[in-house]
C-alpha positions as MATLAB code, in Angstrom:
seq = 'MKNYIIFFLVMFSTLESQTFTGGFPAFKERGAAASTIKYYCIDNGAGCSGRTIYNAANLGTYLIGKNTLRFMGGEAKVNRCGYQTITGVNMYYRVYTTGSPSGAFTVINYTKSSDVANACSGKTETWKNIYTGDGIAISNTFPIGNYTLEVYYEMITSSGTVLLNNSGDNYKATFTMIDYTTWDGTTWDNGSPASGVNAIVNGDLVINTVSATNNLTINTGTVTVAEGYSLKAYGNVINNGTIVVENDATFLQENGDSYSGTGNAIVYRGANLKRTDFNYWSSPVSGQNLYNFSIGTPTSRFYIYNEATDTFITTGLNASSTFSSGWGYAIRGKQTYPTNTPVNEMFSFTGIPNSGPITITLKKSAGTDKGYNLIGNPYPSNINFGSLFNYSTNKNSIYNKQWFWTNLNAVTTQQGSDYAGNNYATFVSGSGGVGPTYVSNSLEETSLRPQDYTKVAQGFIVQAKYNNAPLIFNNGIRSSNTTDSIFFNKNQSENDEGENQEDSPEIINRYWLKLITPQNIGNTILIAYNNYATNEFDSDYDADLLSIGNDSFYSSVGSHRLQIQSRANSFSTSDQINLGIKCSVAGNHIIALDGKDGIFSNQAVYLKDNSNGSVHNLQNEPYIFFAPVGEDGERFKIIYQDAILNTNNSVKDNFLIYKNQFGLNLKSDENINQIEIYDVSGKLIYSQYHQVNQVVINTDKYNKGIYIIKIFQKSGVRTKKVIL';
ca = [
       0.202    0.156    0.035;
       1.285    3.568   -0.925;
       1.286    6.353    1.130;
       1.294   10.020    0.478;
       2.592   12.018    3.300;
       2.036   15.600    3.743;
       5.128   17.835    6.015;
       5.027   21.375    6.526;
       7.705   23.767    7.076;
       6.274   27.075    8.106;
       8.525   30.364    8.361;
       7.529   33.113   11.102;
       9.009   36.661   10.085;
       9.755   39.411   12.886;
       7.127   39.804   15.584;
       7.085   43.261   14.599;
       4.981   42.840   11.543;
       3.408   39.927   12.577;
       3.433   37.920    9.592;
       5.003   34.798    8.216;
       7.730   34.591    5.830;
       7.132   30.992    4.154;
       7.205   27.404    5.233;
       6.842   23.897    3.471;
       3.975   21.054    3.387;
       5.267   17.907    2.036;
       3.972   14.767    0.534;
       5.814   11.546    0.705;
       4.920    8.410   -1.372;
       5.941    5.337    0.815;
       5.432    2.292   -1.057;
       7.459   -0.764   -1.533;
       9.983   -0.109   -4.131;
      10.252    3.883   -3.281;
       9.561    6.863   -1.547;
       8.946   10.281   -2.754;
       8.340   13.427   -0.693;
       6.734   16.632   -2.200;
       7.062   19.727   -0.181;
       5.004   22.791   -0.629;
       5.302   26.443    0.918;
       2.843   28.419    2.755;
       3.671   32.205    1.721;
       3.037   35.513    3.086;
       4.605   37.430    0.565;
       8.438   36.024    1.219;
      10.224   32.797    1.447;
       8.900   30.710   -0.950;
      11.268   31.260   -3.853;
      11.861   28.203   -5.832;
       9.257   26.161   -3.490;
       6.178   24.992   -4.602;
       3.148   26.848   -3.327;
       0.662   25.346   -1.152;
      -2.471   27.658   -1.683;
      -4.556   25.817   -4.583;
      -2.213   23.012   -5.190;
      -3.327   19.685   -6.487;
      -2.256   17.155   -4.007;
      -2.848   14.244   -6.500;
      -5.222   11.487   -6.919;
      -5.820    8.500   -4.080;
      -7.060    5.351   -4.539;
      -9.237    3.955   -1.993;
      -7.700    1.174   -0.195;
      -4.535    1.312   -2.338;
      -2.642    4.716   -1.064;
      -3.568    7.343    1.395;
      -2.887   10.809    1.664;
      -0.778   11.270    5.285;
       0.252   13.833    7.220;
       3.998   13.321    8.682;
       4.456   16.337   10.459;
       5.714   19.584    9.916;
       8.316   22.453   10.867;
       8.241   26.176   11.480;
      11.079   28.276   11.663;
      10.360   31.707   13.794;
      12.201   34.885   13.667;
      11.590   36.544   17.015;
      13.568   39.709   18.433;
      15.291   39.942   21.968;
      12.459   41.661   23.692;
       9.749   38.980   22.681;
       8.866   35.403   23.578;
       7.418   32.387   22.049;
       4.829   30.216   23.906;
       3.545   27.895   21.078;
       3.065   27.494   17.544;
       0.135   25.252   16.333;
      -1.261   24.051   12.808;
      -5.399   23.880   12.169;
      -6.481   21.907    9.641;
     -10.034   20.512    7.964;
     -11.004   18.219    5.149;
     -14.208   18.667    3.617;
     -16.130   17.846    0.054;
     -14.843   20.493   -2.332;
     -17.057   23.605   -2.731;
     -19.102   22.816    0.372;
     -16.770   23.973    3.571;
     -18.008   22.372    6.859;
     -16.614   20.730   10.076;
     -14.509   21.459   12.707;
     -10.432   22.076   12.602;
      -7.964   19.573   14.302;
      -4.995   21.232   15.737;
      -1.562   19.810   15.761;
       1.032   21.184   18.245;
       4.514   21.983   17.540;
       7.297   22.309   20.160;
      10.363   23.959   20.015;
      13.802   22.089   19.042;
      16.120   24.668   18.372;
      17.410   28.229   18.012;
      20.082   30.753   16.592;
      20.714   34.304   17.138;
      19.351   36.472   14.474;
      20.355   40.433   13.976;
      17.475   41.939   16.481;
      19.315   40.388   19.697;
      16.716   37.700   19.445;
      16.823   34.171   18.042;
      15.551   32.171   14.969;
      13.514   29.563   16.594;
      12.677   26.100   15.135;
       9.140   24.401   15.925;
       8.106   21.403   14.380;
       6.414   18.075   14.897;
       7.530   15.033   13.160;
       5.639   11.774   13.320;
       7.379    8.220   13.223;
       5.634    5.111   11.176;
       2.604    6.211    9.264;
       1.838    9.576   10.737;
      -1.824   10.939   10.584;
      -4.207    9.655    7.714;
      -5.751   12.285    5.895;
      -7.438   10.768    3.526;
      -8.346    6.994    4.395;
     -12.261    6.731    5.164;
     -13.274    9.053    2.518;
     -15.430    7.843   -0.245;
     -14.804    8.521   -4.340;
     -15.041   12.319   -4.640;
     -13.023   15.954   -4.582;
     -11.894   17.194   -1.765;
     -10.178   20.228    0.066;
      -7.579   19.980    2.820;
      -7.936   23.837    4.192;
      -4.844   24.899    7.040;
      -3.702   27.959    8.534;
      -1.063   28.474   11.702;
      -1.045   30.476   14.903;
       2.142   31.653   16.816;
       1.458   32.362   20.297;
       3.731   35.181   21.937;
       4.098   37.717   24.588;
       2.530   40.343   22.442;
      -0.382   38.088   21.320;
      -1.288   35.299   18.903;
      -0.188   36.017   15.767;
      -2.031   33.968   12.896;
      -0.937   32.868    9.033;
      -4.289   32.694    7.607;
      -3.899   34.027    4.221;
      -5.819   37.081    5.233;
      -8.948   35.332    6.602;
      -9.342   32.757    3.874;
      -6.904   30.020    4.990;
      -4.575   27.888    2.403;
      -6.212   25.291    0.519;
      -5.504   22.181   -1.511;
      -7.509   19.471   -3.388;
      -7.058   16.306   -3.547;
      -9.268   13.294   -5.596;
     -10.397   10.078   -4.352;
     -11.085    7.513   -6.855;
     -11.281    3.613   -6.810;
     -10.224    0.849   -9.187;
     -10.470   -2.905   -9.473;
      -8.478   -5.497  -11.621;
      -9.965   -8.420  -13.605;
      -7.737  -11.367  -13.638;
      -9.241  -13.476  -15.799;
     -11.306  -14.825  -12.996;
     -12.351  -12.809  -10.231;
     -12.196   -8.641   -9.489;
      -9.334   -8.024   -7.105;
     -11.379   -5.232   -5.532;
     -15.171   -5.776   -6.149;
     -16.927   -5.405   -9.115;
     -16.543   -1.929  -10.993;
     -19.161    1.287  -10.047;
     -19.710    4.752  -11.747;
     -16.690    6.014   -9.696;
     -13.950    2.838   -9.833;
     -11.859    2.350  -12.574;
     -11.746   -0.884  -14.337;
      -8.813   -2.804  -15.352;
      -8.972   -5.870  -17.560;
      -6.592   -8.353  -17.854;
      -8.422  -11.562  -19.673;
     -11.632  -12.038  -21.343;
     -14.803  -11.002  -19.726;
     -18.570  -11.435  -20.016;
     -20.658   -8.396  -18.436;
     -24.213  -10.223  -17.818;
     -25.619   -7.625  -15.901;
     -26.189   -3.995  -15.804;
     -22.626   -2.350  -15.424;
     -20.818    1.037  -14.902;
     -17.573    2.205  -14.494;
     -15.339    5.227  -14.552;
     -12.321    4.712  -16.401;
     -11.902    1.528  -18.560;
      -8.487   -0.161  -19.558;
      -8.388   -3.572  -21.457;
      -4.804   -4.591  -21.485;
      -5.874   -7.770  -22.930;
      -8.634  -10.076  -23.625;
     -12.065   -9.194  -24.718;
     -14.845   -7.773  -22.923;
     -18.384   -8.937  -24.530;
     -21.314   -7.159  -22.922;
     -23.985   -9.741  -23.124;
     -27.415   -9.455  -24.978;
     -29.994   -7.185  -23.081;
     -27.366   -5.747  -20.626;
     -25.073   -2.726  -20.377;
     -21.922   -0.950  -19.953;
     -21.311    2.568  -19.470;
     -18.028    4.019  -18.852;
     -17.985    7.388  -17.435;
     -14.477    8.092  -18.149;
     -11.991    7.489  -20.769;
     -11.896    4.161  -22.398;
      -8.285    2.399  -23.331;
      -8.623   -0.787  -25.655;
      -5.787   -2.965  -26.322;
      -7.757   -5.716  -26.542;
     -11.560   -6.353  -28.001;
     -14.927   -4.794  -26.720;
     -18.123   -7.162  -28.235;
     -21.509   -5.718  -27.781;
     -23.943   -8.439  -28.597;
     -27.392   -8.142  -29.987;
     -29.396   -6.083  -27.734;
     -26.939   -4.920  -25.778;
     -25.372   -1.309  -25.177;
     -22.110    0.234  -24.594;
     -21.638    3.807  -24.101;
     -19.340    6.524  -22.764;
     -21.377    8.471  -20.804;
     -19.073   11.872  -21.057;
     -17.513   11.190  -24.226;
     -14.349   11.226  -22.906;
     -11.428    9.791  -25.256;
     -11.306    6.209  -26.586;
      -7.836    5.271  -27.359;
      -5.681    2.140  -28.074;
      -4.983   -0.594  -30.562;
      -8.126   -2.464  -30.235;
     -11.638   -2.505  -32.021;
     -14.866   -2.942  -31.223;
     -17.356   -5.448  -32.942;
     -21.174   -4.328  -32.381;
     -23.928   -7.371  -33.503;
     -27.243   -6.796  -34.761;
     -29.586   -9.306  -35.925;
     -31.663   -9.387  -38.676;
     -35.023  -11.224  -40.180;
     -34.754  -10.847  -43.892;
     -35.539  -12.395  -47.320;
     -33.399  -12.042  -50.287;
     -35.530   -9.120  -52.169;
     -36.192   -7.321  -48.322;
     -34.533   -4.259  -47.713;
     -33.391   -2.838  -44.442;
     -32.305    0.551  -43.296;
     -29.275    0.388  -41.615;
     -26.767    2.617  -39.531;
     -23.100    1.995  -38.271;
     -22.468    2.350  -34.421;
     -18.669    2.494  -35.307;
     -16.309    4.476  -37.339;
     -14.171    2.516  -40.352;
     -16.681   -0.521  -41.123;
     -16.636   -1.015  -45.074;
     -20.368   -0.849  -46.624;
     -19.990   -3.775  -48.886;
     -18.334   -6.221  -46.257;
     -21.031   -5.490  -44.038;
     -23.411   -7.612  -46.082;
     -21.319   -9.932  -48.255;
     -23.420  -11.971  -50.347;
     -25.607   -8.718  -51.236;
     -25.182   -7.457  -54.896;
     -23.113   -4.315  -54.746;
     -25.979   -2.647  -56.719;
     -28.199   -3.022  -53.823;
     -26.520   -0.795  -51.394;
     -28.599    2.478  -51.498;
     -28.390    5.799  -49.938;
     -31.344    8.067  -50.399;
     -31.919   11.137  -52.813;
     -33.927   13.538  -50.885;
     -34.386   15.845  -54.232;
     -36.065   12.934  -56.401;
     -37.378   10.844  -53.727;
     -35.543    7.801  -54.637;
     -32.876    5.621  -53.411;
     -29.318    5.979  -55.494;
     -25.883    4.308  -55.755;
     -24.564    6.948  -56.846;
     -20.723    7.737  -54.857;
     -20.745    4.123  -53.428;
     -18.158    1.908  -54.002;
     -15.156   -1.204  -52.934;
     -13.901    1.592  -50.620;
     -16.795    3.038  -49.292;
     -17.295    3.130  -45.314;
     -20.728    3.986  -43.377;
     -20.903    7.822  -42.276;
     -21.855    8.145  -38.970;
     -25.387    9.422  -38.196;
     -26.532    8.557  -41.866;
     -28.513    5.541  -43.122;
     -28.433    2.986  -45.906;
     -30.809    0.920  -47.722;
     -29.402   -2.458  -47.699;
     -31.180   -5.395  -49.627;
     -30.947   -9.139  -48.180;
     -28.230  -11.579  -49.414;
     -28.419  -13.302  -52.859;
     -28.270  -17.049  -50.987;
     -31.460  -16.018  -48.807;
     -35.276  -17.678  -50.270;
     -37.433  -15.239  -51.810;
     -40.555  -16.384  -49.631;
     -38.964  -17.404  -46.363;
     -36.955  -14.934  -44.015;
     -33.732  -15.799  -42.816;
     -32.475  -14.950  -39.400;
     -29.007  -13.673  -39.430;
     -26.494  -11.938  -37.209;
     -24.258   -8.670  -38.649;
     -21.490   -7.394  -37.231;
     -20.001   -3.688  -37.419;
     -16.199   -3.490  -36.573;
     -14.167   -0.345  -35.780;
     -13.988    2.445  -33.079;
     -17.035    2.982  -31.110;
     -18.886    6.145  -31.721;
     -19.118    8.330  -28.899;
     -19.706   12.195  -28.078;
     -20.804   14.839  -30.932;
     -21.972   13.738  -34.370;
     -23.395   16.710  -36.821;
     -24.714   16.094  -40.222;
     -26.339   18.240  -42.668;
     -29.595   17.511  -44.013;
     -31.116   18.618  -47.216;
     -34.615   19.988  -48.467;
     -35.241   20.968  -51.940;
     -36.614   24.636  -52.382;
     -40.158   25.204  -52.781;
     -41.193   21.400  -51.974;
     -42.608   19.737  -48.697;
     -39.860   16.892  -48.793;
     -36.888   17.290  -47.032;
     -36.878   13.387  -46.154;
     -33.819   11.966  -45.302;
     -32.267    8.968  -44.302;
     -30.249    8.884  -41.318;
     -29.597    6.750  -38.343;
     -28.440    5.817  -34.535;
     -24.808    6.543  -34.680;
     -23.670    4.699  -31.684;
     -23.456    1.759  -30.220;
     -26.353    2.194  -27.538;
     -30.143    3.061  -27.936;
     -30.889    6.713  -28.341;
     -33.980    8.587  -27.402;
     -35.699   10.146  -30.278;
     -37.490   12.821  -28.100;
     -34.005   13.875  -26.221;
     -32.349   14.288  -30.148;
     -35.327   16.594  -31.671;
     -34.913   19.004  -28.322;
     -31.587   19.022  -28.095;
     -29.744   22.256  -28.615;
     -31.055   23.415  -32.462;
     -32.130   20.070  -33.825;
     -35.928   21.264  -33.133;
     -35.476   23.917  -35.646;
     -34.072   21.514  -38.274;
     -36.255   18.531  -38.156;
     -40.006   17.872  -37.563;
     -40.745   15.474  -34.199;
     -41.417   12.050  -36.387;
     -39.821    9.067  -37.544;
     -40.358    6.662  -39.878;
     -39.221    3.204  -40.063;
     -39.459    0.840  -43.112;
     -40.666   -2.255  -41.761;
     -40.762   -5.300  -45.020;
     -44.283   -6.310  -44.114;
     -44.820   -7.516  -47.238;
     -47.786   -9.945  -46.450;
     -50.457   -7.241  -47.495;
     -49.016   -6.934  -50.909;
     -48.472  -11.028  -51.247;
     -52.276  -11.599  -50.002;
     -53.523   -8.452  -51.992;
     -51.512   -8.624  -54.754;
     -48.826   -6.409  -56.115;
     -51.211   -3.822  -57.281;
     -52.527   -3.345  -53.655;
     -51.189   -0.121  -52.017;
     -50.132   -0.165  -48.476;
     -48.297    1.793  -45.899;
     -44.881    0.006  -45.153;
     -43.399    2.652  -42.824;
     -43.882    2.574  -39.395;
     -44.488    6.236  -37.604;
     -43.132    7.755  -34.295;
     -43.993   11.357  -32.815;
     -42.193   11.823  -29.826;
     -44.425   12.812  -26.599;
     -47.242   11.119  -28.504;
     -46.401    7.298  -29.256;
     -46.012    5.292  -32.528;
     -48.186    3.601  -35.209;
     -47.367    0.587  -36.981;
     -47.558   -0.164  -40.855;
     -50.566   -1.788  -42.714;
     -50.479   -5.650  -41.753;
     -52.235   -8.626  -42.087;
     -54.260   -9.432  -38.758;
     -54.154  -13.216  -37.853;
     -56.877  -12.529  -34.818;
     -58.606   -9.445  -33.321;
     -55.935   -9.768  -30.320;
     -53.071   -8.743  -32.266;
     -51.690   -5.554  -31.855;
     -49.894   -3.446  -34.531;
     -46.221   -3.083  -34.594;
     -45.487   -0.188  -32.933;
     -42.115    2.429  -32.594;
     -41.311    2.993  -29.012;
     -39.262    5.693  -27.475;
     -35.847    4.219  -27.861;
     -34.269    3.677  -31.181;
     -32.249    0.373  -31.270;
     -28.423    0.152  -31.992;
     -27.713    0.252  -36.111;
     -31.242    1.249  -36.951;
     -31.597    3.370  -39.812;
     -34.838    5.632  -40.139;
     -36.322    8.583  -42.116;
     -36.493   12.063  -40.921;
     -38.039   15.516  -42.474;
     -35.483   18.608  -42.607;
     -37.341   21.705  -42.306;
     -34.944   23.749  -44.475;
     -32.237   22.848  -46.389;
     -28.609   22.503  -44.798;
     -30.383   22.296  -41.872;
     -27.432   20.416  -38.962;
     -28.700   17.653  -37.062;
     -26.724   17.224  -33.669;
     -26.218   13.788  -31.921;
     -24.478   13.854  -28.464;
     -24.073   11.643  -25.617;
     -27.199   13.128  -24.032;
     -29.430   11.542  -26.184;
     -27.919    8.138  -25.471;
     -29.485    5.574  -23.179;
     -28.120    2.139  -21.764;
     -31.915    1.289  -21.572;
     -32.267   -2.329  -23.599;
     -36.035   -2.194  -23.684;
     -38.877   -0.023  -24.701;
     -37.916   -0.285  -28.559;
     -37.874   -2.428  -31.516;
     -35.252   -3.169  -34.314;
     -37.589   -3.305  -37.265;
     -36.837   -6.112  -39.474;
     -35.075   -8.267  -36.370;
     -38.556   -9.801  -35.613;
     -41.732   -8.132  -36.917;
     -44.140   -9.653  -34.310;
     -42.575   -8.951  -31.067;
     -41.016   -5.992  -28.733;
     -37.435   -6.559  -27.260;
     -37.556   -7.308  -23.623;
     -34.211   -6.641  -21.452;
     -32.936   -6.363  -18.085;
     -32.302   -2.981  -18.185;
     -34.905   -0.884  -16.581;
     -32.881    2.559  -16.996;
     -35.054    5.575  -18.253;
     -38.750    4.279  -18.137;
     -41.002    5.995  -20.420;
     -43.337    8.379  -19.313;
     -47.515    7.233  -19.094;
     -49.092    9.256  -21.689;
     -52.780    9.465  -21.799;
     -53.904    7.714  -25.494;
     -55.171    5.023  -27.206;
     -55.306    3.266  -30.583;
     -57.856    2.250  -32.901;
     -57.832   -0.135  -35.685;
     -59.554   -0.985  -38.983;
     -60.103   -4.673  -40.175;
     -61.023   -5.166  -43.260;
     -62.936   -8.385  -44.751;
     -59.406   -9.450  -46.012;
     -58.128   -9.040  -42.388;
     -56.068   -6.140  -43.619;
     -55.338   -4.211  -40.567;
     -54.667   -0.146  -40.557;
     -54.090    1.581  -36.933;
     -54.519    5.045  -35.861;
     -53.476    6.997  -32.592;
     -55.036    9.597  -30.358;
     -52.577   11.001  -27.786;
     -52.910   13.883  -25.095;
     -49.614   15.611  -25.452;
     -47.967   17.942  -23.151;
     -46.923   20.471  -26.173;
     -49.512   20.129  -28.713;
     -52.770   21.847  -29.297;
     -56.414   20.953  -30.650;
     -55.241   22.655  -34.209;
     -53.175   21.024  -36.557;
     -49.377   20.853  -35.119;
     -46.769   20.058  -37.832;
     -44.423   18.627  -34.911;
     -47.128   16.437  -33.249;
     -49.503   15.355  -35.608;
     -48.482   12.714  -38.585;
     -50.206   12.556  -41.979;
     -50.813    9.026  -43.130;
     -47.655    8.807  -45.226;
     -49.809    7.353  -48.404;
     -53.498    6.934  -49.013;
     -53.688    3.440  -49.860;
     -56.380    1.114  -51.184;
     -57.824    0.794  -47.551;
     -57.362    3.543  -45.104;
     -58.012    4.621  -41.899;
     -57.324    8.395  -40.617;
     -58.335   11.001  -38.066;
     -59.073   14.496  -39.454;
     -58.056   17.880  -38.436;
     -59.039   20.057  -41.338;
     -58.041   18.884  -44.798;
     -55.206   16.541  -42.891;
     -55.612   12.804  -42.753;
     -53.776   11.634  -39.698;
     -52.234    8.642  -38.736;
     -51.436   10.264  -35.400;
     -53.176   13.129  -33.809;
     -51.705   14.522  -30.685;
     -54.152   16.670  -28.845;
     -53.671   19.426  -25.944;
     -53.121   17.454  -22.621;
     -56.240   19.129  -21.364;
     -58.641   15.889  -21.585;
     -62.567   16.844  -21.482;
     -65.308   14.231  -22.335;
     -66.702   16.985  -24.360;
     -64.083   16.131  -27.180;
     -65.177   14.975  -30.655;
     -62.730   13.538  -33.092;
     -63.644   12.833  -36.377;
     -62.563    9.461  -38.583;
     -62.706    8.830  -42.230;
     -62.106    5.261  -44.133;
     -61.041    4.245  -47.376;
     -62.392    0.608  -48.296;
     -61.030   -1.204  -51.344;
     -63.598   -3.669  -51.334;
     -67.389   -3.767  -49.915;
     -68.331   -5.860  -46.882;
     -68.035   -5.922  -42.960;
     -65.442   -4.282  -41.298;
     -64.227   -3.837  -37.515;
     -63.347   -0.936  -35.711;
     -61.417   -1.755  -32.281;
     -59.522   -0.428  -29.659;
     -55.779   -1.748  -30.365;
     -54.466   -0.405  -26.983;
     -54.905    2.137  -24.415;
     -52.829    3.906  -21.682;
     -52.807    6.291  -18.999;
     -56.503    7.826  -17.981;
     -57.945    5.600  -20.994;
     -57.598    2.631  -19.328;
     -60.693    3.143  -17.501;
     -62.327    6.079  -19.664;
     -64.498    5.168  -22.054;
     -64.201    5.522  -25.783;
     -67.290    5.527  -27.921;
     -67.325    5.272  -31.706;
     -70.507    6.980  -33.325;
     -71.474    5.671  -36.851;
     -72.745    8.940  -38.550;
     -74.624    6.457  -41.160;
     -76.841    5.387  -38.907;
     -76.513    7.296  -35.410;
     -75.576    4.201  -33.338;
     -73.025    4.605  -30.472;
     -70.932    1.942  -29.280;
     -68.736    1.741  -26.699;
     -65.295    0.033  -27.613;
     -63.838   -0.441  -24.508;
     -66.619   -3.380  -24.080;
     -66.140   -4.895  -27.787;
     -65.516   -3.863  -31.188;
     -67.883   -2.334  -33.800;
     -68.840   -4.333  -36.748;
     -70.307   -2.480  -39.865;
     -70.611   -2.743  -43.513;
     -69.223   -0.577  -45.759;
     -68.762   -0.139  -49.664;
     -66.151    0.581  -52.076;
     -65.041    4.324  -51.616;
     -63.640    6.946  -49.063;
     -65.855    8.324  -46.517;
     -63.920   10.968  -44.555;
     -66.894   11.704  -42.121;
     -68.306    8.140  -41.776;
     -67.393    8.226  -37.943;
     -66.866   10.205  -34.814;
     -65.280    9.565  -31.346;
     -67.158   10.666  -28.240;
     -66.423   10.049  -24.714;
     -69.821   10.867  -22.943;
     -72.092    8.110  -22.708;
     -75.139   10.456  -22.157;
     -75.288   11.016  -25.898;
     -76.093    7.570  -26.723;
     -79.212    6.972  -28.323;
     -81.512    4.393  -26.712;
     -81.451    1.937  -29.180;
     -77.858    1.431  -28.241;
     -78.156    1.796  -24.697;
     -79.808   -1.713  -22.826;
     -80.107   -1.444  -19.156;
     -81.368   -4.835  -18.246;
     -78.995   -7.764  -17.449;
     -77.703  -10.013  -20.039;
     -75.205  -13.142  -19.822;
     -73.043  -15.005  -22.430;
     -71.580  -17.956  -21.161;
     -70.155  -21.168  -22.241;
     -70.795  -24.762  -20.983;
     -70.872  -28.367  -22.204;
     -73.957  -27.629  -24.274;
     -72.594  -24.785  -26.291;
     -72.194  -20.886  -26.031;
     -75.527  -19.826  -23.799;
     -77.043  -16.117  -24.366;
     -79.687  -15.251  -21.515;
     -81.303  -12.041  -21.175;
     -84.486  -10.676  -19.476;
     -85.646   -9.173  -23.113;
     -86.412  -11.376  -25.915;
     -83.554  -12.249  -28.217;
     -84.961  -11.421  -31.986;
     -81.747  -12.603  -33.920;
     -78.340  -13.478  -33.279;
     -75.237  -13.020  -36.238;
     -72.121  -14.547  -35.174;
     -68.745  -13.394  -37.261;
     -65.442  -14.520  -37.403;
     -62.295  -12.122  -37.000;
     -62.265  -11.045  -40.947;
     -65.957  -10.136  -40.430;
     -67.607  -12.957  -42.447;
     -70.771  -13.696  -41.068;
     -71.012  -17.352  -40.581;
     -74.035  -17.900  -38.374;
     -77.620  -16.221  -38.339;
     -80.592  -17.292  -36.942;
     -84.180  -15.315  -35.628;
     -85.404  -16.225  -32.015;
     -88.595  -14.926  -30.311;
     -87.276  -16.153  -26.909;
     -85.020  -14.827  -23.898;
     -82.182  -17.705  -23.829;
     -80.561  -19.326  -26.654;
     -77.933  -22.080  -26.994;
     -75.525  -22.284  -29.706;
     -73.982  -25.474  -30.771;
     -70.020  -24.635  -31.558;
     -68.486  -28.133  -32.055;
     -68.281  -27.466  -35.888;
     -66.730  -23.824  -35.101;
     -62.416  -23.548  -34.674;
     -61.031  -22.567  -31.947;
     -60.342  -18.451  -31.854;
     -62.210  -15.125  -31.479;
     -65.730  -14.312  -32.765;
     -67.670  -11.539  -32.723;
     -71.485  -11.994  -31.744;
     -74.235   -9.660  -32.751;
     -77.384   -9.750  -30.642;
     -80.419   -8.064  -31.908;
     -83.058   -7.156  -29.668;
     -85.947   -4.462  -29.463;
     -84.088   -2.105  -26.782;
     -81.028   -2.409  -29.206;
     -78.239   -4.156  -30.635;
     -75.571   -5.663  -28.605;
     -71.970   -6.612  -29.932;
     -70.059   -9.220  -27.972;
     -66.567  -10.726  -28.507;
     -66.171  -14.476  -27.489;
     -63.158  -16.674  -27.316;
     -64.142  -20.421  -28.259;
];
């Protein structure tokens, strides 16, 4: 164990002036190999020539449990005249967290050891207190942090007390306490790392927990951050080995300090692609060759996005091209992939992990409403899009929207190549995300939604507000959160689940609605109450449909057909929201809730069909309706007050529906006139007239699944969802 030891030598001037001429505090590093004394001078204007000044000095950095700041004594020389006597010399000190002075002073008494005659018929006396052994420990009980060691001196004389106290401000020097731990390939010698602890790695290491360190030094071996976990370095990184960031893991330098060394990082990202599928990629490292990233993809199928023409181009790409940090690239699947069945493959990026500020310049053609740019997450950690939008001048440069390509080709496969659907998922920060047009295999299936965090290696579209708009990425938008996000084209049916719950998203008052066509095509919209939105059209918080497909579902504000509508976060049950539809085939369609958050967990959402005036509580069951081919922008309205419900839909009597060994039982206080049963596609599979108050339906011939039952009675029509 090493000890840094402080030694003070203080010199007093003649007592007539009542000042000190100087002195020496000293540090001594005592270790197995050597000892080094560091001397400092306490100065009142003289006597410190050629010596290190104590006041404002940096006394060094000390490792908890490894080396310690210690006081080994001091020496004071007092120059007195013949008519005076010295009865005592004392040193006072205290230690506190830098910037927060507090605590009592501790006194150290000096004793006279020698004297010599001087020019004023007096003596120059030497007073000192020299310790043996390890002296007084100054820092051994302090936790990680920055500290101040404050001192002053007093000389007690026959004429009174003389202070050496820097005109009342005393003398102050600082030191820092840190910690470190070393991995030897098997264990940590000083416990697992933490945010204030330096980590030294001498051998292979797998990080399978949420981990943090201060400085990280990899001398040898491979540090692997396992899937679902994170590694955060608050200080510098020296990598002379290898850093591996597995799929759905994150690695970040919190403060963007230096990265050096001879080693690279390898960042993995899994994708699920067919041969003709494209994915939007962005590199989390610098130096990754573009074509070598996806060997097997024809070089003519690596694209950048041309804002002016709204097309993908290969211009400027060649065998020596590398990923440009912050930009996105559209890359097709490999030639070896099947055309009909997607393949799961793990891709990798190799290079220096990106950290700190990255600025790109966006394009927007003059006189157009374009401005679409393909960019991406430039870091080996997830990023928060809301933080990106709000950072620096970014909200002046881009709209608060992201678009993600999804490759959900099942719609066109089912409907034919001429069918136009929306293949982009959309996200608005502060409101939420909406998935693309999709094939709904069951009424319970939710749409694929972007979430608050954008995954490692994910490319996406943003829209610039003006030409040459700067977009600035920085470490403040990064997160070690490994949940609350989706990597599009990894697995289109599930959200990622991880271990790290840092930065949990806020609860937003919102709900999703979906329209399911007779062909099981699903289109989803979002209504959200946002702290920054109004009830008018807000270009940063409302998202128009990216395209009007063969089938479309939207809310409307003025002339805008909205996929995401953000409203002022002052919900009122008197709110009303217009809904429109476009249908490619005539038949029975379904509108259902697709999710709800915040107050809408308990708040009823009513759908009013303007074609017949009926009102339906979507919290209880979906609404089945017939729609002809064509578009009707005012077919429906969302309302929130049941007082508006007409009597034909407000049935107050008791009604039961249940299953037993005999089949599906329906029982009511009122006669049941007619029953219709629909499958989730809206196809009518049962219709029967009755004039009784109890009906039993044999369901043996029905497949297991979800069905919609409509019950017609004199007082109105009920719609119920059942699972058989």
